[in-house]
N, C-alpha and C positions, 0 to 999 in steps of 0.2 A: 305561379302558373302551374297548370298540370304538367308533369313531366312524362312524356311517353307518346305524344303524337308527332309533331314535327321532329324529324331527326337531326336536331341541332342542339348541342349542349356543351357546357363547360364542366371539366372535371377538376376538382381542387384536391391536391394531396396535402392533407393536414400534417402528415409526418414531415413533409418538406418545410412547412411553416414552423413546426417544432424545432427541427434541425437548425434552420436559419436563425431562430431566436436564440438558441444555445450558442451558436457560433459567434453571433454579434454582440451577446452580452459580455461586457468586460467583467473581470473578477472584482474590480474595485467600485463598480457603480451598478445602480439599478437600471432596469430597462423599461422604457415605456413603449408599448406596441401602438404604433400609429395606424389606425383602422378607418380614417376618414374615407369618404367616397365609396361606401359599402366595401371597406376593406380593399380599396384599390380594384374594385370589381370582383373580388374573390369571395365576398360574403362577410359582412363585419362580425356577426355573432359568432359564426364558426371559427373564423380566424382568431378572434379575441380569446375564445375558450382555449384554443390550441396553444396560442402564445402564452397564456397564464399558466398552462400545464407545463410549459417549457421553462418557466422561471421569470416571465415578465411580471411586474408588480404594479404598473400603471398602464393606462389606456389613454390614447390621444384621439380626439375627434375635432372636426371643423365646425360642426353645427350642434345646437341644442337638440334638434330632432334625432341626430345620430346618437348622442348620449342617452336620450329617452329610449331609443330602440334597445340599446344594450341593457339598461336598467330593466325594461320590459321582459327581456329574456333572462333575467335573473343574475346578470353580471354584477358582482358586489365590489369589485376592485375600484380604486380611485380613477375617475374619469375626468381629464382635463380638456375643457373646451379651449382650443388653441388661439381663438381670437375673442374679442369682446362680445358679450351677450347682446343680441338685438334688443332694442327697446321694447319693453312689454314681456320679455321672456324670463326676467330675472327671478321672479317668485316660483315659477315652474322649475327652472333649473336648479335653484337652491333646494326646493322641496324634494327633488329627486337626487340630491347629493352630487350634482355635477360641480366640478371645481371651476370657478370663473377665472378668465384671464382679464386683467385690466391694464390700461396704459393711457387713459384720458380721464380728465376730471369729470366730464359729462357722464361716462359709463360708471365711474366711481360713485357719483351722486345717485344714479338710479339704483345701483346695487345696494347702497346704504339704506335707501328708502324702502327697498323690498325685502331686505335680509333681516330675519329675526335672529338676534343673537350675533356672536362672533363668527362669522364665515371665513373660511380660509380661501385665499386667492393666490394666483400667480401673476407676477408683474413681468410683462414683456418689455425688453429694452431693444431699441433700434440701434444697432452697432454698425450699420452699413448696407443692409438689405433695402432700407427705405420703403418698406411696404406698410408695416404697422409697428407700433412700440413707442416707448418714451425716447424722445429725441430733444436735445443731445443726451448721450449716455450719462453726462455729468449731472443731469437732472433726476436721475433714478432715485438717489438717496432722499431727496425732498419729496418726490412723489410717494415713495414707500412710507414715509413719515405721515403724509396726508391719508394714506390707506389706514394706518394705525389710528389716526385721530378719528376716522370715520367708524371706528369700532370693528374694523375687519382685521384679519391676521394675514400678514405676508408670509405664506408657506413656501413659495417658490419665486425664483428670479430666473429669467431665461432670455435667450436671443436665438436668432436663426441665421445660418451662414448662407451666403449668396453663391459662393464658388468652391465649396469645400472638396468637391470631387475632382477639381481641375486646377486650382490656383492656391499654392501654399501661402504666398505673401499676403494675399487679401484675407485669407482665413485667419492667419496669425494676427494681422491688424485687428480684425473684428474680435478675436479672442482677448487680445490685450485690452481693448476698449471695454469689453464686458467684465473682465476681472477687475479692471480699475473701478468700474461702477459697483461691482459686488463688494470690493473692499470698503468703499464709502458707505454702502448700505450696512455692512457689518460693523463699521466704526460708529454708526448711529444706534447700535445696540440690537440690530435685527439680523437673525441668522437663518436665512432661507435656504432651501434646497436650490442648488445651481445646476442648470442644464442648458446645453447649447448644441450638442452633437446630433446632426441628422445622419443618415446612412453614410454619406461620403466622409464626414468627419469621424464617425465611429470607426471606420476602416483606416483612414489615412492619418488622423491626428489624435493619437491617444491622449495627448495633453488636454484635449477638449472634453474628455469623458466626465470630469467632475463628479457630481453626485448621481447623475441620471443621464442616460442617452436615449434618443428618440428616433430609432430607425423606422423609416416608412418603406420605401421601395425594396430595400434589401431584405426585409422580412418575407417578401414574396418571392425572393430568389432572382431578382432582376438587378443587374449592376446599375449604380447611379450614373455611370459613364463607362464607355467600353474599357474592359480590362481591370476596373477598379473593384477589387474584391475577388478577382479570379483565383487567387491563391487560397481563398477560404472554402471554395467548393460550394458556393451558395447554389441551392437546389431550386429551379423554377417550379412553382407550385401549381401553375395553371396550364391546362391544355384545353384547346377548343376544337371540337370535331363536329362534322356533319356528314352527310351522305349525298351521293349523286342522286338526283331525282329523275333525270332524263338525260340520255345520251344520244347523239346523232353524228352522222358523218356528212360533212359539208364539202361542196366543190370549191375551187378557187373563186375569189371575187364576191363572196357573200358578206353582207354586213351583218353585225351582231350587236344586239341590245340598243338601248335608246341612243338616237343620234348617229347610229352606225359608225361610232368612233373606232371601230376595229373592223377590218376586212380580212377575210381569209386569203392567204397568198398561195395556198396549196390545198390539196385534198386533205382534210383533217378531221379528227374527232373533236367535238366540243361536248362539254358536260355542264348541265345546269345544277347549281347547288343552292338549297333553299336557306340562304342567309344573306342579309343585305345591310344597308346603312341604318335601317331602323333597329337593328340588332347591335349596332356599334361597329360593324365592319366599315371602315372608312370609305366614302365615295372617292376620296383622293387616290385610292388604290386602283382606280380605273386604268387598265392597260399597263399597271405597274406591279401590283401584288402578285403573289405566288401561293399556291396551296400544294399539298402533297396527296397524290392519288397513286395507289399501287407502288409506293416507294419512289415515285418520280415527281419532280417539280413540274407543275403545269401553271401556265401564266393566265392571270385574269384577262379575259378577252372582252373589251368593251366596257360600257358604263356599268358600275355597280348600282343596282337599283334598290328600291326600299326593302324588298323582301328576298331577292334572289341575285345571284351573280352567275356568270358563265365563264368557264375556263377552257382554254385551248389545250388539247392533249396530244396533238400531232398523230403519230402512228400507233399511239397507245389506245387500244381498243377498250374502252371503259363501258360500264353498264350500270344501270340503276341499282342502288344498294351498295356500291363501292364506297368504302370509307374515304372521307375527305378530312385532312388535317389542316386547320387554319393556323393554329399555334401549337407546336409540340413536335414529337418525333414520330416518324414512320419509316421502318427499315433503317437504312443508314443516313437518311436525310433528316434535317430538323429545321423548323422555322420557329424563331423566337420573337418575343414581342419587340425587343429593341431592334432587331433586323427589319421587322415589318415596319416599324416606325421610321427608321432611317430611310427607307425606301421612298418616303414622300416628305422627309424633313421634320419629323417629329420624334418623340421619345417613347420608350416602352411604357412609361407611366400612363400616358394618354391612351395607348392602345388598350390595356387591360381595364383601366378605370371606365372607359366608355362602353364596355360590353353591357348591354341593356338587360332589363328584367325579363324580356321576352325569351331570353336564353336561360333555360334551367341550369342550376348549379348542382352538381353531384359531388358528394364528399367521400373520401377514402382515407 
C-alpha cells in the first residue's frame, strides 16, 4: 500500500532483528530464522535478509506461498516448509527449491510422484505435541527408510516442543523421545540434521540445540513467556504508531462508540485514532487497551471499530496530530506486545502477527 496518507504505521528495527539472531544463535548449532506469518507481522523478506546477515543459515516458513515470496525476493538460503506440502503444490515447491517436510505416507507418495530426482526432505516426529508428525516416535526409523525407498533423501529429522518456555519435565521427556528416535534412524544408516529447539528451548534447554535451532518469536525480541530470556536483553523490533485525528472535550454521561459501551463519568478529553480491528488492533481491547499520548497512558474508550478507536485522556488536553503509540515507547512509558495481549488473555505472538497489510511497514 502507499505509505504516506493515513498516519498509522509500523516501524521495524532491523538492527534489533540482527542483534536477536546473534544472541540466540548457539556456538555449536546453526540457526533457522522462522519467518512464517509475514515474519510474525514484521515483514518476511526484510526480516529474512537481516537474520541471514546476522548468521542464520536456514529459513522456516509455514506455507509454500511464504517460501515462494522469499524466492521471488532473491532469497537463496535453504527454506524449510514446516508442515507437509498441500496436495498439488509439490512440483511448484520442488521447482523453487523449497525443502519439504513429510510425516505421512500419503504426502510421501505425492512428493515421490512430483519430484524429479533425489529431493531432500525433513521428517517431523511427534514426541508429544500431538499436532503433526510421525507417531509413535518409534516408527520414525521405518518411515525414514520408506522415504529413502521412494528415492528421496532424509536431510533432517525434527520435532517441536509443547511447553519449552514453562515446563522442564515435559520438555526433557519430549527430547528423550526424539533422541531415541534419532538413534534408531542413525542405526539404520541415515544421518540427518537434528533440530528441536524453538525460542523457549533455545534459551532454557541448551541440551536441545543439537545441529540447528529454530527461534521464532525471540527473533523479534518478544519473550516466549514472561521473563524467559530477560537476561539476554532481547530487543523488540516492532513499534506501532498513529496520530490523533480528532480531539474533543465531553461532559459527564456521554456514550462513546458503537453500543455506547463506555460512558464518560467526568468532563474529559477524548481522542479519535485512525486504527481499528481491520488493521489488526483487536476488538477485544474494547474498554481494556491503552495507548500512549504525550507520554501518558490513555485508555481505549468504547468499542474498537473497523477503522478507528477512541481513547479517554482525562484532563490531558490533546489535539489532532499528537503522536499515538500503540506498541512501543513514548517518554518513560512503554506498551509491549505481550502486555497488550495479556490484557485480554492472549500472547504477544498474536498481537504482532495480526497487524494487517493496511498498515505500512517502515524499516530502519
